[in-house]
C-alpha positions in Angstrom: 120.9 -58.9 50.4 122.8 -60.6 47.3 120.3 -60.0 44.5 122.5 -62.3 42.1 122.3 -65.4 44.4 118.4 -64.5 44.9 117.9 -64.5 41.3 120.1 -67.7 40.9 117.5 -69.2 43.3 114.4 -68.1 41.8 115.5 -69.6 38.5 116.4 -72.7 40.1 113.1 -72.9 41.9 111.1 -72.0 38.8 112.7 -74.6 36.5 111.4 -77.4 39.3 107.7 -76.1 39.0 105.5 -78.4 37.9 102.3 -76.3 37.5 103.4 -73.9 34.8 100.0 -72.8 33.4 98.7 -73.0 30.0 99.9 -70.7 27.1 97.3 -68.3 25.9 95.6 -69.7 22.8 93.3 -67.3 21.8 95.8 -65.6 19.9 97.1 -68.1 17.3 100.8 -66.9 17.5 101.0 -66.8 21.2 100.0 -70.6 21.3 103.2 -71.5 19.5 105.4 -70.2 22.4 107.2 -73.0 24.5 105.9 -72.9 28.1 109.4 -74.2 29.5 110.7 -70.8 29.6 111.4 -68.6 32.3 113.5 -65.3 32.8 113.9 -62.4 35.1 115.8 -59.1 35.1 116.1 -56.4 37.9 117.1 -52.9 37.1 118.2 -51.3 40.6 117.9 -47.6 41.5 121.7 -47.5 41.8 122.1 -48.7 37.9 122.8 -52.2 38.4 121.0 -54.6 36.0 120.8 -58.4 37.0 119.4 -61.0 34.8 118.7 -64.8 34.9 117.2 -67.8 32.7 115.8 -66.5 29.7 116.1 -62.8 30.3 117.1 -62.0 26.8 114.4 -64.1 24.8 111.9 -61.8 23.3 108.2 -62.1 24.0 104.9 -60.2 23.2 104.4 -57.8 26.1 100.8 -57.5 25.2 98.9 -55.7 28.1 102.1 -54.5 29.6 102.3 -52.1 26.8 99.4 -50.4 28.5 101.5 -48.7 31.2 103.5 -46.9 28.3 100.3 -46.0 26.3 98.8 -44.5 29.4 101.9 -42.4 30.1 101.8 -41.1 26.5 97.9 -40.3 26.6 98.5 -38.6 30.0 101.3 -36.5 28.5 98.8 -35.5 25.5 95.8 -34.6 27.4 96.7 -34.5 31.2 93.7 -35.5 33.6 91.1 -34.9 30.9 91.7 -38.6 30.4 89.8 -39.3 33.5 86.7 -38.1 32.0 86.7 -41.0 29.6 88.4 -43.9 31.6 87.9 -44.6 35.5 90.5 -45.5 37.8 88.6 -48.2 39.8 89.4 -52.0 39.7 86.9 -54.0 37.6 86.5 -57.4 39.2 85.7 -58.8 35.9 87.7 -60.2 33.0 90.3 -58.0 31.1 87.7 -58.5 28.1 84.6 -58.1 29.7 81.8 -55.9 28.1 79.3 -56.2 30.8 80.6 -53.3 32.8 80.4 -50.9 29.6 76.7 -51.3 29.4 76.1 -50.4 33.0 78.6 -47.5 33.1 77.5 -45.8 29.5 80.8 -46.6 27.6 83.2 -45.4 30.3 85.5 -48.3 31.0 86.4 -48.9 34.5 90.3 -48.4 34.1 93.0 -48.1 31.6 94.4 -51.5 31.8 91.1 -53.5 31.0 91.1 -53.5 27.1 88.1 -51.3 26.8 90.2 -48.7 28.9 93.3 -49.3 26.6 91.3 -48.8 23.7 90.1 -45.4 24.7 93.6 -44.7 25.6 94.5 -45.9 22.1 91.9 -43.5 20.7 93.8 -40.7 22.6 97.3 -41.7 21.4 95.8 -42.0 17.8 95.3 -38.1 17.9 93.6 -37.8 14.4 96.5 -39.5 12.7 97.1 -42.8 10.6 97.7 -45.7 12.9 101.5 -45.9 11.6 102.1 -42.5 13.3 100.6 -43.6 16.4 102.4 -46.9 16.2 105.6 -45.3 15.3 105.5 -42.7 18.4 104.7 -45.8 20.9 107.9 -47.8 19.6 110.0 -44.6 19.8 108.9 -44.1 23.5 109.7 -47.5 24.5 113.0 -47.6 22.9 113.8 -44.4 24.9 112.8 -45.7 28.2 114.8 -48.7 27.5 117.8 -47.1 25.7 117.7 -49.9 23.0 116.6 -49.5 19.4 116.3 -53.1 18.6 113.2 -53.3 20.0 110.5 -53.9 17.6 106.8 -54.9 16.9 106.1 -58.7 16.0 104.0 -58.2 12.6 103.0 -62.0 12.9 101.5 -61.4 16.3 99.9 -58.2 15.4 98.4 -59.7 12.3 97.0 -62.6 14.5 95.2 -60.4 16.8 93.9 -58.4 14.1 92.4 -61.8 12.8 90.9 -63.1 16.0 90.2 -59.8 18.0 86.2 -60.0 17.6 85.8 -59.2 21.5 87.9 -56.1 21.2 86.0 -55.0 18.0 82.9 -55.4 19.8 84.3 -53.4 22.8 85.5 -50.8 20.6 82.3 -50.3 18.6 80.1 -50.3 22.0 82.2 -47.4 23.3 82.1 -45.5 19.8 78.2 -45.9 20.3 78.8 -43.7 23.4 81.0 -41.7 21.5 84.0 -42.6 23.9 85.9 -44.0 21.1 86.1 -41.1 18.5 88.2 -42.4 15.4 87.0 -45.1 13.2 87.4 -48.4 14.9 89.6 -50.1 12.5 92.2 -47.4 13.0 91.9 -47.4 16.7 92.1 -51.3 16.9 94.8 -51.2 14.2 97.0 -49.2 16.6 96.0 -51.0 19.8 96.9 -54.5 18.2 100.4 -53.3 17.1 101.3 -51.7 20.5 100.3 -55.2 22.0 102.3 -57.0 19.6 105.8 -54.9 20.6 108.1 -57.7 21.6 110.7 -57.2 24.2 113.2 -59.3 26.5 113.0 -59.4 30.5 116.2 -57.3 30.2 114.6 -54.5 27.9 111.5 -54.4 30.0 113.1 -53.9 33.3 115.1 -51.0 31.7 112.1 -49.6 30.2 110.3 -49.5 33.4 113.1 -47.6 35.4 111.2 -44.3 35.1 108.3 -45.7 37.5 110.8 -46.5 40.3 112.6 -43.2 39.7 109.4 -40.7 40.6 109.2 -40.1 36.8 112.7 -39.6 35.9 114.8 -41.1 33.2 118.0 -42.7 34.7 120.2 -41.0 31.7 118.7 -37.4 32.7 115.5 -35.8 32.0 112.0 -36.3 33.3 109.6 -38.6 31.5 106.5 -37.8 33.9 105.9 -35.7 36.8 106.5 -37.5 40.2 102.9 -37.2 41.0 102.1 -39.0 37.7 104.5 -41.6 38.2 102.9 -42.4 41.7 99.6 -42.3 40.3 100.5 -44.9 37.7 102.0 -47.1 40.0 98.9 -47.1 42.3 96.8 -48.0 39.1 99.2 -50.9 38.5 98.9 -52.1 42.0 95.0 -51.7 42.2 94.2 -52.8 38.5 97.2 -54.4 37.0 96.2 -57.8 37.2 92.6 -57.5 36.1 90.3 -59.6 38.5 93.3 -61.0 40.3 94.8 -57.6 41.0 93.7 -57.8 44.9 95.4 -61.3 45.3 98.4 -60.0 43.7 98.6 -56.9 46.0 98.1 -59.4 49.1 100.6 -62.0 48.1 103.4 -59.6 46.4 102.7 -56.2 47.6 104.1 -54.1 44.8 102.8 -52.6 41.7 102.7 -54.9 38.7 101.1 -54.9 35.3 100.9 -58.5 33.7 100.4 -59.6 30.1 98.9 -62.7 28.2 102.3 -63.3 26.4 103.4 -64.2 30.0 105.3 -61.1 31.0 104.9 -59.0 34.2 106.6 -55.5 35.0 107.0 -54.8 38.5 107.8 -51.6 40.2 109.5 -51.0 43.6 109.5 -47.4 44.1 113.1 -46.0 44.8 114.4 -49.9 44.7 114.0 -51.6 41.4 112.1 -52.4 38.0 111.6 -55.9 37.7 110.3 -58.1 34.6 109.8 -61.7 34.6 108.4 -63.8 32.0 107.0 -67.3 31.7 104.3 -67.7 28.9 102.2 -70.3 30.7 99.2 -68.4 32.4 97.2 -69.2 35.6 93.2 -69.1 35.5 93.2 -65.4 36.0 95.4 -65.0 32.7 98.6 -64.2 34.6 102.2 -65.5 34.1 101.7 -68.5 36.6 105.7 -68.8 37.4 106.2 -64.9 37.0 103.7 -64.4 39.8 105.3 -67.1 41.9 108.9 -65.8 41.2 107.7 -62.2 42.2 106.2 -63.4 45.5 109.6 -65.4 46.2 111.5 -62.1 45.4 109.0 -59.8 47.6 109.4 -62.4 50.4 113.2 -62.8 50.3 113.8 -59.1 50.0 111.0 -57.4 52.1 110.3 -55.2 49.0 106.7 -54.1 49.5 105.0 -50.8 49.3 103.2 -51.7 52.5 106.6 -52.1 54.5 108.4 -49.0 56.2 111.8 -48.5 54.6 113.9 -50.0 57.4 112.3 -53.2 56.5 113.9 -53.3 52.8 116.7 -55.5 52.5 117.8 -55.1 49.1 
């Protein structure tokens, strides 16, 4: 499989798409982004990096940051985290409060907003938000090998000013003692985490440890093989909110989306893929990003449900 030619084909196909979704408007800074953009980057297990379209344009990774935050939290408290956060698909919107009441303040999984807020509470660890934010930023820079990655303070401020639903989620869990630091400190950390700005190139590089069974490609181990596999499993079952089943059906590889229009997808032992287009479909996932990954999976045969000999890439 000629991945360079495939990327060119995907970029050309996405340029012709007329249904490009709708840019997220509930965070005012995200509403300003041009919906006409599309980027893709593929980091392969043999060390190649292939890009196309707007692969070097920075965007707000939003909920994709939850993958990196979960990795950090598991490093701090291990499997104790699962006493406070579930591992099941939610079947509801990413910012739903309904299940929290039924399940006594225990979020269904770490990739819905409530679960990610608990993860942020763990990562805060008794420190001021600037310490936790700094740790997160250093971690992502280490994964990508790029110190230019930054936090978009305008997006963070925009989220802080309008994040009433997240405030409600955090306060509700605080009532169950599942958020243990002051809510404003936890949310300050969480909003800045979501406001990390990366390009497809940087994001694909940052995801390499999950395709390499937890290893950093430049040496050393980020997480254990079993933990990498479990993070990938959660991405497959919960990474696209209430459309996770449909994404698994259509694409067949672990992926985590964000309302900034990005998706990080992992083909174990094969590739870490980042796609970005800011227009979202009805489920809040990148419309063109989802179509691009479906085309990529169909053309390469990459899927966690295919035997190794089916893979062509």
